[in-house]
C-alpha beads as a LAMMPS data file, in Angstrom:
LAMMPS data file: protein, C-alpha beads

256 atoms
255 bonds

1 atom types
1 bond types

-500.0 500.0 xlo xhi
-500.0 500.0 ylo yhi
-500.0 500.0 zlo zhi

Masses

1 110.0

Atoms # bond

1 1 1 457.230 362.612 385.900
2 1 1 458.165 364.511 382.796
3 1 1 458.682 362.436 380.179
4 1 1 461.515 362.834 377.810
5 1 1 459.903 364.241 374.939
6 1 1 458.263 366.716 377.513
7 1 1 461.850 367.966 378.514
8 1 1 463.083 368.049 374.808
9 1 1 459.774 370.689 374.343
10 1 1 460.522 372.517 377.412
11 1 1 464.510 372.670 376.327
12 1 1 463.008 374.067 372.932
13 1 1 460.726 376.835 374.443
14 1 1 463.904 377.876 376.714
15 1 1 466.156 378.287 373.647
16 1 1 468.249 375.088 375.081
17 1 1 468.760 372.963 372.071
18 1 1 471.208 373.267 369.449
19 1 1 469.834 373.641 365.989
20 1 1 470.065 370.018 365.012
21 1 1 468.254 369.216 368.479
22 1 1 465.651 371.475 367.382
23 1 1 465.118 370.194 363.868
24 1 1 464.883 366.862 364.834
25 1 1 462.341 367.568 367.338
26 1 1 460.439 369.669 364.801
27 1 1 460.448 366.367 362.691
28 1 1 458.602 364.593 365.245
29 1 1 456.239 366.669 365.947
30 1 1 452.478 366.404 364.178
31 1 1 450.933 368.993 363.122
32 1 1 448.754 369.532 365.815
33 1 1 451.898 369.330 368.095
34 1 1 453.416 371.853 366.004
35 1 1 450.237 374.083 365.821
36 1 1 450.187 374.105 369.908
37 1 1 453.667 374.633 370.411
38 1 1 453.412 377.529 368.166
39 1 1 450.844 379.069 370.100
40 1 1 452.875 378.563 373.455
41 1 1 455.859 380.104 371.829
42 1 1 453.805 383.146 370.906
43 1 1 451.845 383.389 374.466
44 1 1 455.223 383.439 375.988
45 1 1 456.613 386.191 373.833
46 1 1 453.611 388.393 374.487
47 1 1 453.741 387.789 377.886
48 1 1 457.953 388.745 377.882
49 1 1 457.221 391.760 375.787
50 1 1 454.243 392.950 378.225
51 1 1 456.802 392.304 381.091
52 1 1 459.301 394.636 379.686
53 1 1 456.983 397.543 379.457
54 1 1 455.266 396.891 382.591
55 1 1 456.397 399.210 385.503
56 1 1 457.858 397.215 388.563
57 1 1 455.552 396.952 391.648
58 1 1 456.566 399.303 394.535
59 1 1 458.792 397.779 396.983
60 1 1 456.246 398.578 399.830
61 1 1 452.899 397.156 398.002
62 1 1 455.304 394.088 397.046
63 1 1 456.347 393.699 400.652
64 1 1 452.547 394.307 401.859
65 1 1 451.265 391.866 399.606
66 1 1 453.382 388.951 400.081
67 1 1 452.852 389.490 403.824
68 1 1 448.881 389.154 403.337
69 1 1 449.412 386.530 400.981
70 1 1 451.849 384.280 403.697
71 1 1 449.533 385.516 406.564
72 1 1 446.427 383.721 405.283
73 1 1 447.749 380.886 402.622
74 1 1 447.650 377.459 404.390
75 1 1 450.942 375.227 404.057
76 1 1 450.764 372.884 400.878
77 1 1 453.238 370.316 400.540
78 1 1 453.711 369.934 396.593
79 1 1 456.836 368.159 394.664
80 1 1 457.541 370.421 391.890
81 1 1 460.582 371.001 389.581
82 1 1 460.092 374.347 388.122
83 1 1 461.560 374.936 384.505
84 1 1 465.037 377.142 384.193
85 1 1 464.269 380.770 384.651
86 1 1 460.781 379.741 386.146
87 1 1 460.722 382.069 389.203
88 1 1 462.443 384.655 387.812
89 1 1 459.577 385.073 385.155
90 1 1 456.780 384.065 387.511
91 1 1 457.884 386.522 390.408
92 1 1 457.873 389.279 387.622
93 1 1 454.606 388.087 386.340
94 1 1 452.801 388.531 389.797
95 1 1 454.539 391.760 390.362
96 1 1 453.196 392.987 387.031
97 1 1 449.623 391.637 387.514
98 1 1 449.497 393.093 391.216
99 1 1 450.375 396.676 389.863
100 1 1 448.251 396.387 386.924
101 1 1 445.144 395.227 389.597
102 1 1 446.152 397.819 392.072
103 1 1 446.036 400.592 389.071
104 1 1 442.984 399.585 388.171
105 1 1 441.391 399.385 391.256
106 1 1 442.763 402.966 391.989
107 1 1 441.585 404.460 388.805
108 1 1 438.158 402.729 389.269
109 1 1 437.945 404.606 392.825
110 1 1 438.987 407.938 391.606
111 1 1 436.556 407.980 388.653
112 1 1 433.437 406.784 390.898
113 1 1 431.571 410.302 391.673
114 1 1 428.347 410.822 393.505
115 1 1 425.302 411.654 391.118
116 1 1 424.543 415.322 391.361
117 1 1 422.000 415.968 393.997
118 1 1 418.596 417.593 392.950
119 1 1 419.154 420.111 394.899
120 1 1 422.122 421.581 393.123
121 1 1 421.703 423.434 390.125
122 1 1 425.018 422.613 388.250
123 1 1 427.730 424.972 386.818
124 1 1 427.293 425.388 383.056
125 1 1 423.748 424.685 383.285
126 1 1 421.377 426.022 380.668
127 1 1 417.832 427.318 380.010
128 1 1 417.896 424.819 376.902
129 1 1 418.966 421.904 379.116
130 1 1 416.535 422.281 381.920
131 1 1 413.702 422.262 378.983
132 1 1 414.820 419.445 377.359
133 1 1 414.810 417.817 380.780
134 1 1 410.778 418.203 381.054
135 1 1 407.772 415.814 381.066
136 1 1 405.250 418.516 380.316
137 1 1 406.041 421.481 378.213
138 1 1 404.860 424.881 378.590
139 1 1 403.154 427.183 381.326
140 1 1 399.415 426.572 380.480
141 1 1 397.902 426.754 384.087
142 1 1 394.731 424.074 383.585
143 1 1 397.850 421.706 381.855
144 1 1 399.854 422.214 385.006
145 1 1 397.127 421.590 387.476
146 1 1 395.560 418.650 385.620
147 1 1 399.589 417.049 385.689
148 1 1 399.862 417.750 389.473
149 1 1 396.685 415.766 389.705
150 1 1 397.387 413.001 387.696
151 1 1 400.882 412.332 389.439
152 1 1 398.815 412.198 393.205
153 1 1 399.838 415.758 393.982
154 1 1 397.365 418.037 395.940
155 1 1 398.755 420.862 394.520
156 1 1 398.059 423.655 392.009
157 1 1 399.102 426.666 390.725
158 1 1 397.272 430.147 390.684
159 1 1 398.667 431.060 387.348
160 1 1 401.684 429.097 385.405
161 1 1 402.247 432.520 383.142
162 1 1 404.332 434.668 385.569
163 1 1 405.843 437.233 383.301
164 1 1 404.772 440.131 385.516
165 1 1 405.044 443.466 383.805
166 1 1 407.253 445.823 386.070
167 1 1 408.294 443.234 388.012
168 1 1 412.741 443.076 388.060
169 1 1 412.586 439.375 387.865
170 1 1 410.981 439.508 384.170
171 1 1 410.637 437.129 382.480
172 1 1 409.708 434.315 384.772
173 1 1 408.645 431.672 382.510
174 1 1 407.820 427.790 383.538
175 1 1 409.536 425.511 380.711
176 1 1 408.054 422.885 381.995
177 1 1 407.491 419.706 384.701
178 1 1 408.266 416.297 385.611
179 1 1 408.089 413.740 388.178
180 1 1 411.112 412.656 389.553
181 1 1 412.234 410.379 392.762
182 1 1 414.705 411.302 395.672
183 1 1 415.556 408.123 397.450
184 1 1 412.316 406.575 397.796
185 1 1 410.356 409.818 397.615
186 1 1 408.072 411.049 394.854
187 1 1 408.936 414.380 394.076
188 1 1 407.897 416.715 391.476
189 1 1 410.593 419.088 389.355
190 1 1 409.534 422.208 387.738
191 1 1 412.150 424.112 385.616
192 1 1 411.751 427.977 385.409
193 1 1 413.672 430.540 383.180
194 1 1 414.130 433.300 385.711
195 1 1 415.925 436.757 383.794
196 1 1 417.550 434.475 381.450
197 1 1 418.881 432.093 384.255
198 1 1 418.191 428.462 384.899
199 1 1 415.894 428.079 387.939
200 1 1 414.021 424.870 389.786
201 1 1 411.711 424.321 392.017
202 1 1 411.312 420.728 393.852
203 1 1 408.127 419.793 395.790
204 1 1 407.446 417.329 398.014
205 1 1 405.418 415.754 400.924
206 1 1 406.084 417.175 404.138
207 1 1 407.269 414.239 406.603
208 1 1 409.288 412.700 403.850
209 1 1 412.876 412.251 404.192
210 1 1 413.053 414.666 401.118
211 1 1 411.244 417.274 403.091
212 1 1 413.654 416.853 406.166
213 1 1 416.528 417.204 403.714
214 1 1 415.024 420.086 402.345
215 1 1 414.906 421.736 405.774
216 1 1 418.312 420.836 406.977
217 1 1 419.676 422.485 403.334
218 1 1 417.907 425.694 403.582
219 1 1 419.047 425.850 407.522
220 1 1 422.649 425.291 406.195
221 1 1 422.029 428.196 403.484
222 1 1 422.412 425.807 400.806
223 1 1 419.169 426.711 399.464
224 1 1 417.632 430.188 398.769
225 1 1 414.026 429.555 400.436
226 1 1 411.182 427.089 400.879
227 1 1 407.625 427.562 401.574
228 1 1 404.984 425.251 402.775
229 1 1 401.783 424.584 400.819
230 1 1 399.405 422.547 402.340
231 1 1 400.896 418.783 402.613
232 1 1 403.898 420.034 400.583
233 1 1 406.934 421.739 400.713
234 1 1 408.248 423.561 397.768
235 1 1 412.117 424.888 397.631
236 1 1 413.900 427.034 394.807
237 1 1 416.997 425.319 393.563
238 1 1 419.265 427.869 391.583
239 1 1 422.215 430.236 391.810
240 1 1 419.990 433.118 390.588
241 1 1 418.034 434.932 393.612
242 1 1 414.546 435.752 393.147
243 1 1 411.695 436.223 395.066
244 1 1 407.953 435.448 395.141
245 1 1 408.095 432.536 392.610
246 1 1 406.504 430.035 395.028
247 1 1 403.546 432.234 396.445
248 1 1 402.335 430.873 392.684
249 1 1 401.841 427.671 394.438
250 1 1 398.512 426.688 396.425
251 1 1 396.216 424.002 397.425
252 1 1 393.585 423.022 394.698
253 1 1 390.144 424.329 396.411
254 1 1 391.787 427.495 396.552
255 1 1 393.162 427.276 393.304
256 1 1 391.851 430.824 390.500

Bonds

1 1 1 2
2 1 2 3
3 1 3 4
4 1 4 5
5 1 5 6
6 1 6 7
7 1 7 8
8 1 8 9
9 1 9 10
10 1 10 11
11 1 11 12
12 1 12 13
13 1 13 14
14 1 14 15
15 1 15 16
16 1 16 17
17 1 17 18
18 1 18 19
19 1 19 20
20 1 20 21
21 1 21 22
22 1 22 23
23 1 23 24
24 1 24 25
25 1 25 26
26 1 26 27
27 1 27 28
28 1 28 29
29 1 29 30
30 1 30 31
31 1 31 32
32 1 32 33
33 1 33 34
34 1 34 35
35 1 35 36
36 1 36 37
37 1 37 38
38 1 38 39
39 1 39 40
40 1 40 41
41 1 41 42
42 1 42 43
43 1 43 44
44 1 44 45
45 1 45 46
46 1 46 47
47 1 47 48
48 1 48 49
49 1 49 50
50 1 50 51
51 1 51 52
52 1 52 53
53 1 53 54
54 1 54 55
55 1 55 56
56 1 56 57
57 1 57 58
58 1 58 59
59 1 59 60
60 1 60 61
61 1 61 62
62 1 62 63
63 1 63 64
64 1 64 65
65 1 65 66
66 1 66 67
67 1 67 68
68 1 68 69
69 1 69 70
70 1 70 71
71 1 71 72
72 1 72 73
73 1 73 74
74 1 74 75
75 1 75 76
76 1 76 77
77 1 77 78
78 1 78 79
79 1 79 80
80 1 80 81
81 1 81 82
82 1 82 83
83 1 83 84
84 1 84 85
85 1 85 86
86 1 86 87
87 1 87 88
88 1 88 89
89 1 89 90
90 1 90 91
91 1 91 92
92 1 92 93
93 1 93 94
94 1 94 95
95 1 95 96
96 1 96 97
97 1 97 98
98 1 98 99
99 1 99 100
100 1 100 101
101 1 101 102
102 1 102 103
103 1 103 104
104 1 104 105
105 1 105 106
106 1 106 107
107 1 107 108
108 1 108 109
109 1 109 110
110 1 110 111
111 1 111 112
112 1 112 113
113 1 113 114
114 1 114 115
115 1 115 116
116 1 116 117
117 1 117 118
118 1 118 119
119 1 119 120
120 1 120 121
121 1 121 122
122 1 122 123
123 1 123 124
124 1 124 125
125 1 125 126
126 1 126 127
127 1 127 128
128 1 128 129
129 1 129 130
130 1 130 131
131 1 131 132
132 1 132 133
133 1 133 134
134 1 134 135
135 1 135 136
136 1 136 137
137 1 137 138
138 1 138 139
139 1 139 140
140 1 140 141
141 1 141 142
142 1 142 143
143 1 143 144
144 1 144 145
145 1 145 146
146 1 146 147
147 1 147 148
148 1 148 149
149 1 149 150
150 1 150 151
151 1 151 152
152 1 152 153
153 1 153 154
154 1 154 155
155 1 155 156
156 1 156 157
157 1 157 158
158 1 158 159
159 1 159 160
160 1 160 161
161 1 161 162
162 1 162 163
163 1 163 164
164 1 164 165
165 1 165 166
166 1 166 167
167 1 167 168
168 1 168 169
169 1 169 170
170 1 170 171
171 1 171 172
172 1 172 173
173 1 173 174
174 1 174 175
175 1 175 176
176 1 176 177
177 1 177 178
178 1 178 179
179 1 179 180
180 1 180 181
181 1 181 182
182 1 182 183
183 1 183 184
184 1 184 185
185 1 185 186
186 1 186 187
187 1 187 188
188 1 188 189
189 1 189 190
190 1 190 191
191 1 191 192
192 1 192 193
193 1 193 194
194 1 194 195
195 1 195 196
196 1 196 197
197 1 197 198
198 1 198 199
199 1 199 200
200 1 200 201
201 1 201 202
202 1 202 203
203 1 203 204
204 1 204 205
205 1 205 206
206 1 206 207
207 1 207 208
208 1 208 209
209 1 209 210
210 1 210 211
211 1 211 212
212 1 212 213
213 1 213 214
214 1 214 215
215 1 215 216
216 1 216 217
217 1 217 218
218 1 218 219
219 1 219 220
220 1 220 221
221 1 221 222
222 1 222 223
223 1 223 224
224 1 224 225
225 1 225 226
226 1 226 227
227 1 227 228
228 1 228 229
229 1 229 230
230 1 230 231
231 1 231 232
232 1 232 233
233 1 233 234
234 1 234 235
235 1 235 236
236 1 236 237
237 1 237 238
238 1 238 239
239 1 239 240
240 1 240 241
241 1 241 242
242 1 242 243
243 1 243 244
244 1 244 245
245 1 245 246
246 1 246 247
247 1 247 248
248 1 248 249
249 1 249 250
250 1 250 251
251 1 251 252
252 1 252 253
253 1 253 254
254 1 254 255
255 1 255 256
């Protein structure tokens, strides 16, 4: 049960004391009590200002939320004597918190995006962007084939320098390569400059989930072409149409 002092403090916070009563209460407070009271006043003012700027919770959202709360809440009997205006502020505060929470959830949902697939060449991708992503730079054939072996790929290139005079896809330059993961599968990504356009070759082990994904995408016309090389499948990824690039991949024992 509230004491007379607590009632005075409550009345003070609600602005219900006269100037003389407020002065008398102030004189009766210790420095610690004054500090606590000042903090509570500041807090309530901040809440009031915040609520004044917060849009009203939509009626349909409020009704659905209250119905869900009433359906799940167990009955609790509590003797409670609210301060004056308590329910007015509490109701508005609850509505504001619900509106803020729902707004945050919707914003999070709307801003959630799926990571780009390695089988999609994003619009705006440049040669420079591809070159910056590679682990092994350049088109030295021996270095490329050693890199395949180092990362457990039983694969090779007949020549990593594919600038062919007279070919309408000139220059075709290997920018570099890097290992990557697609789900649980180890794959190899090889970045190319083909006629000044970004192009990529993705290589995966046959029988893997990635190989099946490649087959589905090629069948749907979402990828240009693929080629099986030994125990691997290689596929072209990019907006620029090209031909013959996958013919440069072979098994190590037949590499030049």
